[in-house]
N, C-alpha and C positions, 0 to 999 in steps of 0.2 A: 707239500699242504702243511697249512697251521693245524693241525689235527685237533688242537688244546681247544680251539673255538666252537668246536662240534657238540652240540646238544646230543645228547645219547639218552635218548627215547622213542618208544614204539609208537606209532599213529596207527591206531587200528588196529590189525589182525594179518597173519600171512595172506589169508584167501580175501581180506576186504582191508587193504591197506588205505584206509581213508577214516579220517575223523574233524568234527566239526566242534569248534571250541568258542566261547563267548565270555564276554567281560564288560562289566557296566562299574564306573568311579560312583561308588555310594554316598560318601561323603570327601572324599578328598583323593589325590591322583592314584591313578593303578597304574603299576610299572610292570611292565614283562622286560627283563635285562636283557641286554647286549647277547645273542647268541646266533648259530644259525646251523643249519639241519640239509642233509642230502635230501629232502623233499620239496615240491613245492607247496607255493601258500597262496591262497585268494583272501583277502581281507576286504570285507565290507563295513563300513562307517553306518552304522544304524540311527544314533544320534548324535548331538552336540560335534565333538572335534577332537579328531585323533593324530596325534604327531608321531610321525613315521621317520625313525633315524635309521639311514641304511649307508654301509658302506661310506660312514664319515659325514653324510649330507641328511639335511633336516626337510621332511616335508610336512605339509600338514592338508589334512581331509576333513572333509566336513559329511554331513547325513549325505547317503546315496555314493558317496566316491568308493571307488574299487581299487585296491592295491594289489599288486600281482609281486612275490617275492620266487624268485628264480632259484632252483637249489645253491647251496654255497655261499647266498649272499648273506653278511653279517647284518642283524638287525634288530633295534630297540623298539618297544611301543609302549607310547604314554597318553592316559587319558585324563586331561587336567581337568576338565569341567565337571562338575557333578551332573550326574545321570547320564553324564556321555556312554557312549556304548559301541563296541563293535562285535561282530563273528566271523570267525575266519574258517577254512577248509585246508587242511595238511595230507597232502596224499604223496604216494610214489608214483612217477611220472610213468613206470615201466608198466605199471596197472592198465595204463591206456593203450599198450603194444599190441599189435595183432601177431598173431603166431607165423603167419605167412606174410611175406614181403608182400607189399602193392604199392599202390602210387601215393596211397595218404602215408604208409609207414614210410616210405621212402624221401619224401617231400615236407613231410612236418614232422613226424614222430621221430624218426631218427636226427633229424636237424636239432632237434629240441634238446637232446643229449650232446650237440656237439658245437654247434654255433647261432642257434636261434634262441630267443628268450622271450618271455611276455614283457608286455610293456610297463613299465613302473606304475601308471596311475591311468583311469579312466574314468572321466567326471561328465557332469550333466553338459551338454552342449556337443558332445561328441556323436556322431550320429548313430553308432550303435551303443550309447548307455543305458536307453531306456530297455531296450530288449535283454543286455548281459545283466542289467539288476535284476529284472522280473525272473531269469533263468536263474540267476545264483541266490536270490530269495526263494525260489521253489526247491532247490538244491536243500536250504537248510529244512524247509518244511517237511522235506521228506524224510530227512534223516532224522529229525525229532518224531516223526510220527510212526515212520518205519511199518509201511502197509507190505501186502506182499509184493515181491521182486523189487523191493526201494533200492537193490545194492543194483540192480539193472537199471534201473531208471535215474539213480545218480551219475551211472558212467555214462548214460545218454545225454544227459545234461551238461557233463563236463565235454563231451564232444562238440556239443552245439555251441559252449563257450570257444573253443578252439576253430568251429568253423566261424563266428563273429570276428573274432580275432583277425583270422588268416583271409576272410573276405573284405575287411577293412585294413588291411595292410597295417595291421599294428604290431606285429612281431620286431624285435630288434635284433641286431646281431650281438653276439656274447663270447666271452671268452669258452675256447675247446673244453670240453668235457673230460674230466681228470685231472684238470690244471687248476683247481678251486684255490686262488690266489687272494691274499687282502694285503691291504698297504699297512707298511710297517707301523703306521700310527694305530692302525685299527688292531693289528696282535699287541701292540702294547697297550691298548685300552683292555683288551682281554685279558692281559697278565693283570693287570689294575683288577679286574674285577676277582679274578681268582684268588688275587691277595688278599682281597676284603673277604672273599667269602671262606678264606682259610683261619683269617687274623680278627676278625670283628669282635672276638670275646677279649682282645686286646685292645690297648691304646694303638691308635692309629693317625699320624701325624701327617699336616700338610706335605711337610717335608719328605715324609716317607712316599706317598703319594708322586709327588715332584720325581722322586730319584728312580722309578720305577719308569716313569714316562719321558726318562733324561731330560727334564727341562727344569729351569729354575722353579723356585717355589711362586714367585710372582706370576710368572707366564702360565705356570700349571693351573693356577687358580682360575685364572682369565679364560684358559682354554676347557677346563673342566667346566664352569660355566655356562660356557657358551656350548658345548657340546652334550652337555646333560640337562640344561636349563633350570640345574640347582646348584649351589656351592657344594663342595665336597663337604663339608660338615652336615650339611643337608642329607646329602646321598647316604652317608656313613650311618644317619641317624635311621633313615627310612629302611635302610637295610636290616639295622638291627632290632627296628621295630616289628618288620615285617616277620623274622627270625622268634620274637616273642611272641607273634600270634599263632606262628605253627606250635608251639610249646603249650601256649594257652588253650588251643583246640585238642591236643593230643596229650596232654600230661595232668598230673594233680599238684604239680610243685607250688608252693607259694609263688604269691606273685613276686614278692621281693629277692625270693631265690633266682627268677626268671629274670628280673631285670639284671642283676650281676652277672648272671649266665650268659648274656645277649651283650657283654661288655659296657653297659652302663655303672658309670662309679656314683654315684648319687641318685638316690632310689625317688627323691621330688622330680628331680630332672628327667627320669624315665616316665613317670607318671603325666609329668606335661608334655613333654614332646607325642608320649602315646596318644593323648586325646587332642595334640595338635594335627598329627596325622592321620589318625582314623575318625576322629570325631566323636569319641567315646571312652571312657577309662578301661585299663585294662579287664577291671572286675566286671564291666558292664558288657566287654567284648566275650569273655568267657563264658557269661550267662547266655547271649545269646547264640554264641558258637557262630558267629560272623565267618563267612568265605575270607579266605586268607588272600588279600591284595599282593601282588608282586611274584604269586605263583604263575606258571604257564595257564592261561585261563582256562577255566572249568569246560569239561566236555558239556554238550549240552543235550538235555534229555528231556522226557518228557511231552506232553501236546494239549490242545484243548480242541473242542468240538467244532471252533473257527478254524482252526489250523488244518482239520481234517477236512472240511469244506474246500479249503484253499487247495489242498493235494487233488481232490476231485476236480476241481478246473485245470491244475496242472497235467493231470492225466489224460483230459481231453485235447491237451495241445502236442503232447507228445506222439 
């Protein structure tokens, strides 16, 4: 098992292992780097376009499309277009288990740990899409407002998601649980990401990246652009700007010091690239304290009166 690929993060709590996340591309691309986790994830495109890169393949989703990530699948998310957005649920599959073995436990829940998995995508045109989209949006609304018994409501709706997938025969065969495997290329990609995260403050050349991937520089350059949809240099700059955003938000360090601390060798180049990637200067970013793009998308909190009215409608359907 390639444990170095795993995202080490708690989602929710021990008694409620469920969390809702959301992200929007404010001025430029939003990127969640390659990772995997032992939890299941459901992703819904709210607006615009989402690029999902999973196990070495690229898939594009548009508003209303629903993606399912099975435990152990290596994936990366990109919002390219301005104002594109998505929300997602990450939860422990065991949370849905029944204490006592019954028909559902033995025919659906247990196989989902061994040989049964979620479909990759459900889009408009598929028979269950509209109902599935409604239920997934209801989960988000309930999570945001957290009315009395919201945990039970969310659990019921997740069972409804399973029911829709089962009744429409959308579950797919997967590798047995406990044998989470990744292609050699995927493992090398993560090794490259680990190297960048460790050495971004230093000079990183195309040749160094190619050496990690065991490719020639020319082939690596083409492979990287095809896999990540940006050049190797653009990716490095994006990663360094992300780290600069963290320092701008969390420290009072001078901007010039932050530039050099995050691997930029030229201050004016840092300013230019920061504005190109974030749509504002570092000084403006610090003043506004904008959310850091590139981090795992922010947990969704808060709510409005309109959302509360929607929840009332959800409760009538449960």
